[in-house]
Steps between C-alpha positions, in 0.01 A plus 500: 500500500316818408594436134399133506153464339401238758590716802452857368127510584573408864788743566364854546834675562856395417687298762722715717806340658559694820826326582654230716316471829744266671809286450554203730649152480558524124144609425367834384147634544384747238222750558278535193184706465231445239133572446269239349137450418307400814549142622802442273786601730588138580503389136720792396735453797538128427578568133751767596678256735497231229655739247762618749603142581514408130722803433726428798548134404558597136781731616658242726366642828397200703215509751603490863435157654460464875 
């Protein structure tokens, strides 16, 4: 996202994936750290989740349904 012209101005430091926080019932929680321009954390986090899901689905990793 830091190289994407649309998002580069909002991301102050590169995303840092700290690792898997938990594994339970077929779901994994990742811990990710990033620094954004003020008041843009939610927008950046939502875009990150959207990109992750798009990548997972594109690689045949299906979302966990409850």
